[in-house]
C-alpha positions in Angstrom: -23.5 3.5 -34.1 -21.5 6.8 -33.8 -21.9 6.6 -30.0 -20.5 3.0 -30.0 -17.5 4.1 -32.1 -16.9 7.1 -29.9 -17.1 4.9 -26.7 -14.7 2.4 -28.2 -12.2 5.2 -29.1 -12.3 6.6 -25.6 -11.7 3.2 -24.1 -8.7 2.6 -26.4 -7.2 6.0 -25.5 -7.8 5.3 -21.9 -6.0 1.9 -22.2 -3.1 3.5 -24.0 -2.8 6.2 -21.3 -2.8 3.4 -18.7 0.0 1.6 -20.4 2.2 4.8 -20.6 2.0 5.3 -16.9 4.4 3.1 -15.1 3.3 1.4 -11.9 5.9 1.8 -9.1 3.9 0.4 -6.2 0.8 -1.8 -6.4 -1.2 -3.6 -3.8 -3.6 -6.5 -4.7 -6.3 -7.3 -2.1 -3.9 -6.4 0.7 -5.0 -7.0 4.3 -3.4 -6.6 7.7 -5.1 -8.0 10.7 -3.9 -7.9 14.3 -4.8 -10.7 16.7 -6.7 -9.7 19.8 -5.6 -11.0 23.2 -8.2 -13.5 24.3 -9.8 -13.3 27.7 -9.5 -16.2 30.1 -13.1 -17.2 29.6 -12.8 -17.2 25.8 -9.6 -19.2 26.1 -11.2 -21.8 28.3 -14.1 -22.1 26.0 -11.8 -22.3 23.0 -13.5 -19.6 21.2 -12.1 -18.7 17.7 -9.3 -16.1 17.8 -10.5 -12.6 17.0 -8.7 -10.1 14.8 -8.7 -6.3 14.5 -9.1 -5.9 10.7 -7.1 -2.7 10.3 -6.6 -3.0 6.5 -9.0 -5.1 4.6 -8.8 -6.1 0.9 -7.1 -3.0 -0.5 -6.1 -2.7 -4.1 -4.4 0.4 -5.4 -1.6 1.6 -7.7 0.9 4.4 -7.4 2.4 5.6 -10.7 5.9 6.9 -11.4 6.3 10.6 -10.8 2.8 11.1 -9.3 1.4 11.8 -5.9 -1.3 9.6 -4.4 -3.2 11.0 -1.5 -4.7 8.7 1.1 -7.4 10.3 3.2 -9.8 9.3 5.9 -10.7 9.7 9.6 -8.1 8.9 12.3 -8.1 5.2 13.0 -9.3 4.1 9.6 -6.1 2.2 8.7 -4.1 4.7 6.7 -0.9 4.4 8.6 -1.2 0.6 8.9 -1.6 0.4 5.1 1.5 2.5 4.6 3.6 0.4 7.0 2.4 -2.8 5.4 3.3 -1.5 1.9 6.8 -0.6 3.1 7.1 -4.0 4.9 7.3 -2.7 8.4 4.3 -4.9 9.0 3.9 -8.4 7.5 0.8 -8.7 5.3 -1.9 -11.0 6.5 -3.2 -11.5 3.0 -2.7 -10.1 -0.4 0.4 -8.9 -2.3 2.6 -5.8 -2.6 4.5 -5.1 -5.8 7.5 -2.8 -6.1 8.4 -2.0 -9.8 6.5 -5.2 -10.8 8.3 -7.4 -8.3 6.3 -9.2 -5.5 7.9 -8.1 -2.2 5.0 -9.3 0.0 7.0 -12.0 1.9 10.7 -11.5 1.1 13.0 -11.5 4.2 16.6 -10.9 5.2 19.1 -9.6 2.7 16.5 -9.7 -0.1 14.3 -7.3 1.8 17.2 -5.2 2.9 18.2 -4.6 -0.7 14.7 -3.2 -1.4 14.7 -0.8 1.6 16.5 2.1 -0.2 13.8 2.1 -2.9 11.0 2.9 -0.4 11.5 5.4 2.4 9.1 6.8 4.9 8.7 10.3 6.4 7.0 9.7 9.8 4.3 11.8 11.4 6.2 12.8 14.6 9.5 14.5 13.9 10.2 14.5 17.6 10.5 10.8 18.0 11.6 9.7 14.5 15.1 11.1 14.9 17.8 9.6 17.1 18.4 12.2 19.9 22.0 11.0 20.5 23.2 11.4 16.9 24.2 14.7 15.3 22.8 15.6 11.9 26.0 14.6 10.2 26.1 11.2 12.0 22.5 10.5 11.3 22.8 11.1 7.5 26.3 9.5 7.3 24.9 6.3 8.9 22.3 6.0 6.1 24.9 6.6 3.4 27.4 4.2 4.8 25.0 1.4 5.6 23.4 1.4 2.1 26.8 2.2 0.4 25.3 5.2 -1.5 28.5 7.2 -1.9 32.3 6.5 -1.3 33.7 7.9 1.9 35.5 10.8 0.2 32.1 12.1 -1.2 30.2 11.7 2.1 30.5 15.4 3.2 29.5 16.7 -0.2 26.4 14.5 -0.3 25.3 15.5 3.2 25.7 19.1 2.3 23.7 18.6 -0.9 20.8 16.9 1.1 20.7 19.7 3.7 20.6 22.4 1.0 18.0 20.5 -0.9 15.8 20.6 2.2 16.3 24.3 2.9 19.1 24.0 5.5 22.9 24.4 5.5 26.0 22.5 6.6 26.3 24.9 9.6 23.8 22.6 11.5 25.7 19.4 10.8 27.2 19.2 14.3 23.9 19.9 16.1 21.5 17.3 17.7 17.8 16.9 16.9 16.8 18.4 20.3 18.2 21.7 19.2 15.7 22.2 16.4 12.1 23.2 16.0 9.4 20.8 14.7 9.6 22.1 11.2 13.4 21.8 11.1 13.2 18.3 12.4 10.7 17.3 9.7 13.1 18.8 7.1 15.8 16.5 8.6 13.4 13.6 8.3 12.9 14.4 4.7 16.7 14.7 4.1 17.2 11.3 5.7 14.5 9.7 3.5 16.1 11.2 0.4 19.6 10.2 1.3 19.4 6.7 -0.2 17.9 8.0 -3.5 14.5 6.3 -3.1 12.0 5.6 -5.9 9.0 6.0 -3.5 8.4 8.3 -0.5 5.6 7.5 1.9 4.7 10.6 3.9 2.6 9.6 6.9 0.8 12.8 8.1 4.0 14.8 7.5 2.6 18.1 8.9 0.0 17.2 11.4 2.4 17.6 14.4 3.6 21.0 13.2 2.3 24.6 13.7 0.0 25.8 11.0 2.5 28.5 9.9 5.1 25.8 9.2 2.8 23.3 7.5 2.7 25.2 4.2 6.5 25.3 4.1 6.8 21.6 4.5 4.1 20.8 2.0 5.6 23.1 -0.6 9.0 21.6 0.0 7.6 18.1 -0.6 5.9 19.3 -3.7 9.1 20.9 -5.1 11.2 17.8 -4.3 8.6 15.6 -6.0 8.8 17.6 -9.2 12.6 18.2 -9.3 13.5 14.6 -8.4 10.6 13.0 -10.2 9.7 11.1 -7.0 6.6 8.9 -6.5 4.9 10.0 -3.3 2.1 8.5 -1.2 0.8 11.2 1.1 -1.3 10.2 4.1 -3.5 12.9 5.6 -6.8 13.8 7.1 -6.4 17.3 5.8 -8.3 17.5 2.5 -6.8 20.9 1.6 -3.3 19.5 1.8 -4.1 16.5 -0.3 -6.0 18.5 -2.9 -3.1 20.9 -3.2 -0.3 18.4 -3.9 -1.7 15.1 -5.3 -2.7 13.8 -8.7 -5.0 10.9 -7.4 -6.8 10.5 -4.1 -8.0 7.3 -2.4 -10.6 7.6 0.4 -10.4 5.1 3.2 -13.0 4.0 5.7 -12.8 1.2 8.2 -9.8 -0.4 6.5 -11.2 -0.3 3.0 -10.9 2.0 0.0 -14.4 3.3 -0.7 -13.6 5.7 -3.5 -10.6 6.6 -5.7 -10.1 9.1 -8.5 -8.5 12.2 -9.9 -8.0 14.7 -7.0 -9.7 17.6 -8.9 -12.9 15.7 -9.9 -13.1 13.7 -6.7 -13.4 16.7 -4.5 -15.6 18.6 -6.8 -18.0 15.7 -7.5 -17.6 13.0 -4.8 -19.5 9.8 -5.7 -19.4 8.0 -2.4 -21.5 9.3 0.5 -18.5 9.1 2.9 -16.4 11.2 0.6 -19.2 13.7 0.5 -19.2 13.9 4.3 -15.5 14.4 4.4 -15.6 17.3 1.9 -18.4 19.0 3.9 -16.4 18.5 7.1 -13.5 20.6 5.7 -13.2 23.9 7.6 -14.6 27.0 5.8 -12.6 30.2 6.3 -15.7 32.3 6.9 -16.7 33.2 10.5 -20.2 34.2 9.3 -20.9 30.7 7.9 -22.0 28.6 10.9 -24.1 26.0 9.0 -22.5 22.6 9.1 -24.3 19.6 7.4 -21.7 16.9 7.7 -22.8 14.9 10.7 -22.7 11.1 10.3 -25.4 9.1 12.1 -24.5 6.3 14.5 -21.1 5.0 15.7 -18.4 3.4 13.6 -18.7 -0.4 13.4 -16.2 -2.5 15.2 -13.0 -3.4 13.1 -13.3 -6.8 14.6 -16.7 -7.6 13.0 -16.7 -5.7 9.8 -20.1 -5.1 8.1 -20.9 -6.9 4.8 -20.8 -5.1 1.5 -19.9 -1.4 1.7 -18.3 -0.8 5.2 -20.1 2.6 5.4 -23.6 1.3 4.9 -24.7 1.0 8.6 -24.3 4.8 8.9 -25.3 5.9 5.4 -28.6 7.8 4.7 -28.5 6.6 1.1 -28.1 2.9 1.9 -29.9 0.4 -0.3 -30.0 -3.4 -0.3 -27.2 -3.6 -2.8 -24.9 -1.7 -0.4 -25.4 -4.3 2.3 -24.4 -7.1 -0.1 
């Protein structure tokens, strides 16, 4: 009887904690499929159109003031999910909610009004900045277009953004090509913050940078998240980065979320075999340790014909009948 009461109390406390946390972004059974170009033979035979199922039936929530890490191998659908959430891609199925409002299929001015609330920091700082615009022009364009500040406050706001990201107004008249990769990524962060977003989606924000610079950018994002109370979705294949700066982690494989949980407990006690493989694959800073036990058997299934049940089951050594279903 005491165990039942204790269980009931824990569930009640959990429900209360869930209510106190405010969902900023939520996806419900979100999918994004890309049509494949049919060969002449298939077109003549009128075969059904095939799709690359990049994101498949994903449901997750990102809470106010928290960091959610999205991890997985390259090509598993992380970036496609991010672009679908931010509405750079049109969802094939499912829904996306921003502060409780369904934004899955809004268009035109209605979508434009939501853009400042969700901003993206792209993976490649070399191609995400306009090479023909100075730093001042680039930031001023964002502020003018979204009417963030009146014209007489433009210069002060731009200086505030640059200082916030570890730079100064001295660089305002320079072009992106004059900066290093780390500096360009700082400019990308400043541009994302310029419109006072509620949510930042950072798509592999340090993978294109030197190792010596990566820690600086990660620490900057962490500091900004805390000082501005931002909600951040960080996409990465580097488990060390994700573990350092996130509250919750979602593990993605072949377009689906296979495990999700608190970042501390998930890395210490992974429940899904794929998560276990990822944690074992993380580099160990010990040159004498040459034992690696993380190899996955077989080849990844095709995203055109997804396996039934758990998407990892064809390669899993622990697979049971229930996994196939």
